[in-house]
N, C-alpha and C positions, 0 to 999 in steps of 0.2 A: 531527530525522533518526531514523529508525525504527532500533531495535536489532535485531539477530539473536540469539536465545535458543534453546539446545537445551533443549526442554521434556521430552524423554525421551532417553535414550542407551543404545544396546546395539551390540555388535559383531556384524555379519552374517557368521558364520563357517560355512566350508564344509570338510568333511574333503576331503583330496587324492583326487583321483580314482583309482580302483583300475585297476591294469592289470597285465599279465602279469609285470613285473618288480618289483612292490612287495609287501611283507609288512606286514601290519597289526600294530603294536606297541602294546600297552596298558601303562597305569601306573595303579596303585591307590593313592590317597593316603588312608591309614586314620587319620593322626595329626591330632588336633583342631587342633594349631596350623598344620597345613598347610591345613586347610579353613576356617580363620576368615575372616570377612568376605566370604565368596562367592568364595574363591580358586578358581583353575584350575590345570592343569598345563601346563607348556610343555616342549617336546623341542628339544635341539639335537644335530644329527648331523654327524659328519665321517669323513673317510676318504680313500681314493684318488681319490674323485670330488669332493674339495674340502670345503665344509661350508655349512651352512644359516646363516642369519643369526643373529648371537649379540647378545642373549641368546635362549633358546629360544622358538621360535614356539608359540603357544598351541594346545593340542591340542583335540580335540572330544570333548564328553561322549557317552558310550555311553547310547542310550535304554534305559530300563527298569532300569538299574543305579544304584548310589549311589556316587560318588565314583570313578568309573572313566572313564578318558579314552583316546583313541586318536589315532595318526597313522600315516601309510603310508609305508615307507621302502623305497627300492632297496638291497637288500643287496649288490648288485653294485658299488654306488658308495660306500657308508658302512659302517664296521665299528664305529663307537663312537657313543655316546649319552650325554647327560646330561639328567636330568629337573630342572625347576626350578619352584618355586612362581611363579605368575603372579597378580598382584593383581586383585582383582575388578574394579577400575576400568578394566583394559585390559591389554594384552599387556607388562607390565613386570615383568621378573624381580625376585624377592625374593632377594637374595643370602644372606640368613640361612637360606633353606631350599632346598637344592639336593642332588642326590645326587652321589657320587663319579663319576669317570670310569668308564663302564661299556661292556663289550664286548657287541655285539649277538650274540644266540644264533644258531646255525647249525644247532641240533639240534631245531627245532620248537617250542622255547619261545618265548613271545611276550608273557607278562606279568611286569612287574616291580612288586612289592609292597614299598612302603617299610615297613620294620620298625623303624628307630630310634625309641626311645620318647621322645627330647627333641631339641631343636634341636642341632645341631653346626655351629658357625660355622666357615666357611672349608673349605679342603681338610682331609681327603679327602672331606668331605661325608656326607650321610646313606646309611646302607646299607639293604640289603633283599635279596630273593631273587627268582630268575626261575622261573616255573612255565608251565603251558600254559592259556590261557583258551580255553573250548570253548563260550562262550555264542555269542548271535546275532552278526550281522555289526556290530552297532553303528549301522547306519544308522536314521534316524527314519522311521517308517512314513509313508506319504502320508495326509494328513488332507484333510477336506473342510471348506471354510468357507462359512457361510451368513451373509450380512450385510444391512443395510439402509441407505439413505441414501447409497450411493455413486453419484456421477453417472457417467453413461455406461454402466452396467452394469444391465442389466435382470434383477434377481434376485427372482423370486417365491419365495413360501415353497417350501422344500424344494430349490430349486436350488443348485448348488455350483460351486466352482471347484477344481481341484487345485493343491496347493502344489508349485512347482517348486524343486528343490534346497532343499527344507525352508523356503522362504520365498516371501512374496508382497508385492508393492509396489503401492501405489496412489499416483500422482503427481499433483501439481498440483491437490489437492482444494481446493475453496473452505472458508473457515472454515464450521464448523458441527460437528454432533455426529453421531458414526457409531457403529454398533453391530455386533458380530458374536459368534459363538461357534464353538468348535471341537469337532468329534467324530471318531471314527474309524469311524463308521458304526453302532456298536452301543452306544456309550456316550457321554455328554455330561460334560464336565468343568467343573466351575463354578470359574471362574478367579477366585479371590479374590487379594487382594494377597500372601498366602503362597505363592501359586503363580507369582508373577512371578520371572523370572531375577533373581538378585542383583546382576547389572551393570547393571540398569535402574532408572531413577528411576520412583516411582509418580506423580509430579506430571503432571497433566493427564488422568488417566483414572480411572475407578471402575467398580464393578460395579452392575448393576441387579438388581431382585428375580427376573428371569427368567434370571439367570445369564449374561447378555451382559456383554461388556467394552464399555465406552462410552468412546470417544475423543472428546475435544473439541479441536478445531484452533482456535487462536485467531486464525490468519489463513491464508491459502493455503499449504499445505504438503504434506508426503508422510506417509504411513503405510507402514511396513514392518513385516511380521510373520514372526518365525522360530520354529519350533517344535523344541524339543529337551528330553529328560528330562520329557516331558508337561508342559512349562512354556512360556510365551508371552513373547516380548519384542517391544516396540513401540518404533519410532523415529518421533517427531514433530519435524520440523524446519521452523521457520518464523519470520517476522517477528513480534514481539510487538505486540498490539494488544488493546484490549478485545474481550472476544468479540462477534463482528459482530452488530449487531442494526439498524444505520442508517447512512446516508450523510449524515446530519445531525448534525455534532458538537455536543455541549451545551457552552454557555458558551464558544464558540469566540472567542478573542482574536486570530485570525489576520487579517493584512491581506494583500490580494492585488494583484496587478498584471496588467492584460492586456497582454501583452508584444508587441502587434502592433497594427497599424491598417490601413486601407484600402490594398491593393496594396504593403504594406511589405516584401514580398519583393523588389521591385524597388530598384535601387541608383541613386540621384541621378537619379531620374525627376521632372522639374518638373511633369508632367501631374497626378500625385497627391500632389505635396508631399514625396516622400521626400527630396528634396535640403535640406529645411528641418528635418526631424526624425530623419533617419537611417533607414537599412533596419533591419529585424529579422531578418535571416537568422540562422541558427544560430550561425555563426562570429561574427557581430556581437554577439549576446547573450552569447556565451562570454566575450568580452572585458570585459563589464560584469557578469559573474555574482557576482562578489566584492561589489560596490557594492550590486547589486540585493539579493543574499542578506543583506546586513547589515540590511536595513529590511523585507523581505517574506518573510512566511511561506509564501505560495502564489504561483506563477507560472502564469497561464494561456497556453499556447501556442496557436498557429493549428493547424488540421488538418494532421497530419504524413503522412497517407496519400497515395500517388501519385494526382494528380487534376489537374484543370484549375484554372488561376489560383492563387487563395489556397487551394484544396483543398475548396471546399464543394460541388464536384461530383466527389467521388471516384470513383476507377475501380478500384483494387485495395487493399484495406484492408491486406494483408499486405505490401505493398511501402511502405517508409517512406522511399524517396527522392523528394523533392518539390522544389517551387520554393524552398522555404526552405533546402534543403541535403540533403546525404546522410544515410543512416541512421547511419553512423558519427560524423558531425558532431552529429546529434541525441543520440545515446548520451553523447558526450563532454560536452554541454551539460546533460542531465540529470543525470550524475554530478557536475558541477561545483556544480550547485544543491543536491544531496543532501549534498555536502561541507559547505555552509554551513548545512545544517539546513533548507533550503527545498524545500517540496514542489511537485510539478510537475503541472499539470492538463492533460489532453489534450482537444482540441476534438473530439468525437465526431459525426460526420455518419452516421447511420444511418437517417434517414428515407427517403433516396433515394441513388441511385448512377448515374453516367454509364456507358453502354455503351462497350465497347471499341472495335468497329469498326461496330456497329450499334446500334439502340435496345435490343436485349436480348441482346447478345453481351457475356458477362462472363468475365474470366479466372479461373483458380482462386485461391481465397483459402486459402493454406497458413499455418496457424497451428502447425506443428509438431505436438508431442505433444497439442495441444489439438484437433486435427483438420484435414483439408482438405476444403474444400467447392467443389462446381462449381455455382454458381447459374445458373439458366437462367429461361426465361419462367414457369415454374411458381412462381418465388419472387416474381414481380411481382404487385402487387394487380390484381385484375380491374377495378377502377375506374380504373385509371392510363390516361391519354390514349393510350398505345400501342394500346388497344383501339378508340379512338374517332376517332383522326386518320391519315387515309390517308398522310400524310407518314412514317408509321412503316415504310413499305416492306414488306419480307419479315416484319418483327415484327408488322404489323398484325393485331390481334384474336388474338394468340398468348398473352397474359397469363392464366394460369390460377389464380393464387393467390386467396385470401380477400381480400373487398373492404377497402380502407383504412379503418381504424378510427379515424382521427384527427378533429380538430375541424373545423368550418366546412365552406365550400363543397368539393364533390367530396370529401367525408370527409377534409379536410386534405391533399389532393393537392398536390404541388408540380410544375408542369408543365414545369419545366426539365429533369428527369431522371426516372429511373424509381423508383417508389415501392415499397419493399419491403412484402411482405404479412406484417406482424408477427404475425397471428394464425395463421400457419403455423408448426408446430412446428419444422420444419426451418430456417425463418428464424430463430426464436429460439435454436435451438442454433448456428448460425453466429455470431450476435452475442454469445452467451455466450462462446464459444471466442475470438472476436476481442477481447472486453474482458478476459478472463483473460490473454490473451497480450499485451495492452497493459500490464497491471498487473505481471506476473511475468516477461516477457522483455524488454519496452521499458522497464519500470520506472517508468512513470507511477503517480502516488499518487491521482489523481482525475479526474473526468470533467466536462466542460460539455457537455450534450446540445444540439446544434443543432436547431432547428425542433420543439420540444417539443410543439406542436399538431398535428404531422404523424402522430402515431400515439396510441393510447389510452394514458394516463399509468401504467396499472398495469404496463405493460412496464418503465418506469424502476425500479419496485420490483423486478420479476423480474430484470432485468440487474443491479441493484446487489447484490441477494443473491446472485448467482451469481458476482460479480467482486470484492465486498468492497472498494470504494473507500473512501479516508478521507472524502472529500467528493464530492458530486455535485450539480450544479444544472443546471437546464433553462432553455432559452429559449423561454418561452410569451408570445409577443409580443401582450399583450391587457390587459384592464382587471383590476382586483382580484378581481371575483368569479369570472372564469374562471380566473385564476392559483391562487386558493385552491382552487377546484374540482379543478384539476389536481394540486396538492399532495395534497389529500385523496385523490383517485383513485389516487395512487401510495402510498397507506397512509402518508403523511407521510414517505416514505423518499427524498425528493428535496428540494433547495432550488430557488429560482427566481430569475431576475434581476427586480428590482423596477423594473418599467417606470413604475408610477404615482408613485413617489416621483421619478424623473427628470422626469416631465411636470408634477408638481406644484411640489415644493420646488425642484429645480434651475431649472425654467423661471421660477419666482418670484424665485429670487436674481438670474438674469440680467436680470430686469426690474425689480429693486429693490422687489419685493413680498414681504417677509419673512414676512407672515402665513400663506403658503402652506407654511411650514416646518412647522407644527403638524400632526400626525397625518396625515402623507401616506403614500401607498401602503400596502405591507404592514405598515410600521411603525405605523400608525394602525388596523390591524385585527387586531392581536393576533398576527400572524404574522411578526414580526420575526425570530424563530428561523430562519425558512426563506428570508430575504431575502438576496439578494446585490445590494447597492446599487451604483449606478455613475452617473456624469455623461455621459459619452460612450463610444462603441464604435465598431468598424469599421463598423457599419451606417450611422452618420450622418457621422462625421467626414470632411470633404473628399469627400462624395458629392453635395452640391448637392439633397438631398431634404428640406431644412427641418427636420431633427431636431437638428442641431449645436447645441451649447449657445451661445446668444446669436445664432444665425442662421448661413446658409451661409458657411462660411470666416472666421468671425469669433471663435471661442472662444480662439485663441492670439494675438489682436492686442493691443496695448498698451492700446487702448481698453477691452478687457473683462479685463484682467489682474486687477484688483482683485476683481471679481465672480468670476471663476474660482477665485481662491484663497479667496474666501469659500465657495464651493461644495465645494471640497476639505475646508476646515475643517469644514463641515456633515457631509460624507461620513464624516470620519475621527472624528467625535465621537458619532455615532449608533449604535444597535444594527445588527443584521445583520452581514454580511461584506463590508467596504468593498472595492471594486475599483477601484484608481487606473489611469487610462489612461495608456499608455506615452507619448504626445506631451506630456501635461501633465508627467510626470516628467522627460522629456527637456529640456524647457525651464525648469520651475520647480522642479527636485529640491531646491534649497538652501532653498526655503520650505516644501517638503512634508515634508522629513525631521524638523523639530521637530513638526510636526503628528502623525507617525507615532509619535514618541517619546512625546508626550502621551497618545495612546491606550493605548500599552502600558504606560505608567507607571500609569495609573489601572486598567488591566486591563478596559477596556470591551470587552463581548462581544456575541454575537449575541442574548442574552436580557437584555441590561442594560435596567433601568427608566429611564424618562425622565420628568423633571418640567418642563413647560414653564412658565417663570416669566412670560413674555409674548411674544406673537406678533402684531405689528402690521406695517402696511405699511412703517414706517420702521425696524423692528429686531426681533431675536429674541434671547431668551435662555434657555437650558434648562440644568438640572443633570442629569448622566447618572452613573448608579451603576455602578461596575466592580466587578471582583473585589477590587482592592487599595485602592479609595478611590472619589473622586468628580472628575468633570470638568465644568467650567463652560465652556459655549460662549456667546459673545456675537457677534452679528452685526449690521451696520448701525449705526444711530444709538443706540448702547448707553448713551452718557454722559448723555443728558438725560432718561431714563426715570425716573419718581418712585420706582420700587422700588430703584434701583440704590444709593443712598446708605445704605440700612438693612442692607446686606449685611456681616456681621463676617467673612466669609470672606476679604477682602482681605488680612487679616493672616496668614491661615492657609494661603492657597493660593500656588502658585508659578506665575508666568506662564511658559509654556513655548513658545507659539507666538503671535505676533500680527503684524498688518499693517494696511493700510487697510481698516477695516470688519470686522475680525475679531480675536478673541483667545480663547486656550484656556488655562483655568486648571486646575490638578490639586492635590488634597490627597490624599496617600496616608495612609489611616487604618488599613489593615490590610495591612502588608507581606507579601508572598508568603513562603512557607516555602521553605527552601533545597533545592527538589526538584531543581534542576539543577546542584548544586554538584559532582556526581560528573562533569559533562561537562568539567571543567577542571582537575580535582585539588584535593587538599586544601590544596596549597600555592599556592593562587590569589594570595593577597595578597603573597607573597615578591616582592622586587624582580626576582629572576631569573625569575619566571613571569608577572607581571602588572603593569601600570603604573596606578598610582593617579591620579585626577584629579578635580577639583570642577567641577560644572557646576549653576548655578541653586541654589547652596547646598547640594548634595548630593555624597555622595562615590561615585564610581564606579570600577570596575576594568575596564581594557582588556586583553583576553587573546587573542592569535592572532586579531586582527581582529574580535572581539566585545566587547560592553561588557555588564558585570554590575554589579548593585547590590551592596551590602555583604553581602547575604544569600546571594549566589552565583546569584541568579535572572538568566537572560538578559534583558536589556533590549532589545538589538538586535544 
């Protein structure tokens, strides 16, 4: 679960608005012990009109002056005042530094200068004298700000925006680096660290050689700028992540679940088998979120936008009420998974969209602060069948967008719905807004892109950089060469479903030919870092199209149980990010749980090295190197192979998962550092905090529904 950290902090303060009934009152703090640590002055007033909040509210610094502060007081309501020292960290009074009770002057005097030479603790407080301040109004002058890199703002050199109320805010900026400088139109102020407001942290930004302030957002967040006393204060608020550079995590040990299957939004419908394996509506998944979250790091949900059937013909992206449930139910489900430390993957269908009432009639796509879009026929690719098929009715020939830039026939066109013209800038801006909205409003962590051959794969890179997903992968239903070309085309900034490992290794296991387990799919082409491996998905299961594991309708029969579990053992032992299919989990979860434990214990990841010991029709054995040790996988007729007897690891490895025709052995040689110990508290092993237990000869600790090893590292 991602943590939220304040990278920089400052108060966004404004003086009280002047009106006919207020008088501006000033306070000068000349004593060094008042000014220490970037302190400010606060004011508490009271009288016939009541009183302000005690302790004193922070006053506003007077621009162009030193240690001079002001506030605006209605003298008809208030007759008394106390000035207090306010700590630099916020509006907290320092009771060791305050004035005595003072009477607000009515003779035109407006400045109180503190004269006590040393601290006076308690009443009557520090003393001073009233005089008249005849300087400027104290208001900060209007600055101009020029910047670069801010999305949605066309700032050419020399352009500017004015600061409103001494501040300007940029919201929902994607992770990245931003530059700006402040001038008053006649001079430029080089904003070094010494010019940063003392109430701000300098963490997260620095100056460049050109005098610009450089702001680095570690993830999507806000930047707010306040100008006062010729100083600048910046607030950066966001969820911490590595500075964004890729949607392909390195050495990723995550295990994913595809939490749906064909038509599984239906309840107890025998036509598609949901009576056998349960529906996966949002409310149904919510009831299983704790158990799923104990074992899975990622959960891939079906398309959640309002649309037809399962959602693969979306109609309105900003409407998150679908056949799977309501938006509120979806948000509750995402929140429940996040509470378990499980990230949630959105199924993104942006190659095409169904019309609302005709082939080219689309509703508004309202993404709030990210923008509202009104797509029409100019958003549709000119190569779409709407321009070729007379059945398009009034929409016939209306599409005027750039041609579809996808792969294959008709430039990757999907003839079941209208294809968006991704080469059009306005289409790109719409989907950047959509993905940002899905990340920051709906709180999805990553994306699965449907029909990745439907548009040029450089768009995946473009959209990922704009929206900063933790992980993203595409469906590019093809052979190794085209999948690899698509990954390269996306600047290696997207992963892909590994179809050839399914067709080779898993079809081989289904047919008892284990020789096909060696060097299959992306795993055998050096692209295992980018592989999302899977056995079955909604595209084949119970679809009667010949692609289901073992044949149509056979994968979950008792006849194929042993081979299906062997396939899952292979899936959970190999590099890549393994994706377990929901019906497999539903029926065989007790067999799959120790397999997931074995993978996590060894720290097998998407870049793990594999040493194939042997691969023959009758059996397969491999050693896989993880972050924390080694995992040995044995499939098929492993006991009669001539190499088996020479292995000394039998005494060193723990058998963690086994069944007919498969075994998974683990030897932890490099236990993980206790990087997650803070998640559970220093008192993890105390009886009041955690329960100790031994499994397979190792000590574990169960705490608040999660299991940790003795180093405090989360195991499941």
